[in-house]
Structures are given as C-alpha cells and as structure tokens.
C-alpha positions as CSV (number, residue, x, y, z in Angstrom):
1,X,0.0,-3.2,-14.9
2,X,3.4,-4.5,-16.0
3,X,1.9,-6.9,-18.5
4,X,-0.3,-4.1,-19.9
5,X,2.8,-2.0,-20.5
6,X,4.8,-4.8,-22.0
7,X,2.0,-5.8,-24.3
8,X,1.9,-2.2,-25.6
9,X,5.6,-2.3,-26.4
10,X,5.3,-5.8,-28.0
11,X,2.4,-4.6,-30.1
12,X,4.8,-2.0,-31.7
13,X,4.2,1.1,-29.6
14,X,7.3,3.4,-29.3
15,X,9.0,2.4,-26.0
16,X,9.9,6.1,-25.3
17,X,6.3,7.1,-25.5
18,X,5.1,4.2,-23.3
19,X,7.8,5.1,-20.8
20,X,6.8,8.7,-20.7
21,X,3.1,7.9,-20.4
22,X,3.7,5.6,-17.4
23,X,6.5,7.6,-15.8
24,X,9.0,4.8,-15.9
25,X,12.5,4.4,-17.4
26,X,13.3,2.4,-20.5
27,X,15.6,0.2,-18.4
28,X,12.6,-0.7,-16.3
29,X,10.8,-2.1,-19.3
30,X,13.9,-4.0,-20.4
31,X,14.2,-5.5,-16.9
32,X,10.5,-6.5,-16.9
33,X,11.0,-8.2,-20.3
34,X,14.0,-10.1,-18.9
35,X,12.2,-11.2,-15.8
36,X,8.8,-12.0,-17.3
37,X,10.1,-13.3,-20.6
38,X,11.0,-16.6,-19.0
39,X,7.5,-17.2,-17.8
40,X,4.7,-18.6,-19.8
41,X,1.3,-16.9,-20.2
42,X,-0.3,-18.8,-17.3
43,X,2.5,-18.1,-14.9
44,X,2.6,-14.4,-15.9
45,X,-1.2,-14.0,-15.4
46,X,-0.9,-15.8,-12.0
47,X,2.0,-13.6,-11.0
48,X,0.1,-10.5,-11.9
49,X,-3.0,-11.7,-10.0
50,X,-0.8,-12.4,-6.9
51,X,0.7,-8.9,-7.1
52,X,-2.8,-7.5,-7.1
53,X,-3.8,-9.5,-4.1
54,X,-0.6,-8.4,-2.3
55,X,-1.5,-4.8,-3.0
56,X,-5.0,-5.3,-1.6
57,X,-3.6,-6.9,1.5
58,X,-1.1,-4.1,2.0
59,X,-3.9,-1.6,1.8
60,X,-5.9,-3.6,4.4
61,X,-2.9,-3.7,6.7
62,X,-2.4,0.1,6.4
63,X,-6.0,0.8,7.1
64,X,-5.9,-1.5,10.1
65,X,-2.8,0.2,11.5
66,X,-4.4,3.6,11.0
67,X,-7.5,2.5,12.8
68,X,-5.4,1.0,15.6
69,X,-3.4,4.3,16.0
70,X,-6.6,6.3,16.1
71,X,-8.1,4.0,18.7
72,X,-5.0,4.2,20.9
73,X,-4.9,8.0,20.7
74,X,-8.5,8.2,21.7
75,X,-8.0,5.7,24.6
76,X,-5.1,7.7,25.9
77,X,-7.0,11.0,25.7
78,X,-10.0,9.3,27.5
79,X,-7.7,8.0,30.3
80,X,-6.2,11.4,30.8
81,X,-9.6,13.0,31.0
82,X,-10.8,10.4,33.5
83,X,-7.7,10.8,35.7
84,X,-8.2,14.6,35.7
85,X,-11.8,14.1,37.0
86,X,-10.7,11.6,39.7
87,X,-8.2,14.0,41.4
88,X,-9.5,14.4,44.9
89,X,-8.4,17.0,47.4
90,X,-7.2,16.2,50.9
91,X,-10.7,16.6,52.4
92,X,-12.2,13.9,50.1
93,X,-13.9,16.3,47.7
94,X,-13.2,16.5,44.0
95,X,-10.6,19.2,43.3
C-alpha cells in the first residue's frame, strides 16, 4: 500500500490529491519517503511482503481469539444449565 502511494507521487501525481484519496496527511508521505528512501527495490518489496504477512497473521489471531471467547461463553452457559438440572432436593429427587 505504501509503495503504491509513493509510486504515484514519484510518477508526478499531486501530493495533495493522493493524500486526500488515501485519507492520509502529507507529512505521512514525507515520513514514508524518508524511511523507505534508504532501502533498495528488493528490500522495499520484501518489507511490503512482510507487512502483508503480518496483517494476515494478526487477522488469524483475532479470529482465533473470537472463536475462543465464543467457545468459553458457550461452555460457561452449558455448565450453568447442567448445574441447574443437577440440583436435588433433600429427599433425593430433582428439584
């Protein structure tokens, strides 16, 4: 994403228009240029690929956490339901 935006600017697109289209500040583009300007083409491509992998891993983690929370909530509800059915009166019969 960053490289795509930087390439637009380097190709001669108006920086204000690019910033407006991507909802970012001009300072952000300048910072990216400063950070990525030191890297070669191969390093930049590898960095962008790594960012994409990290994004995918974060999404997998979030999905896993959501599934875990749902499982825990269902387990707690199931235990409460089971305990309610196991309540026995003093004479040994279910209440």
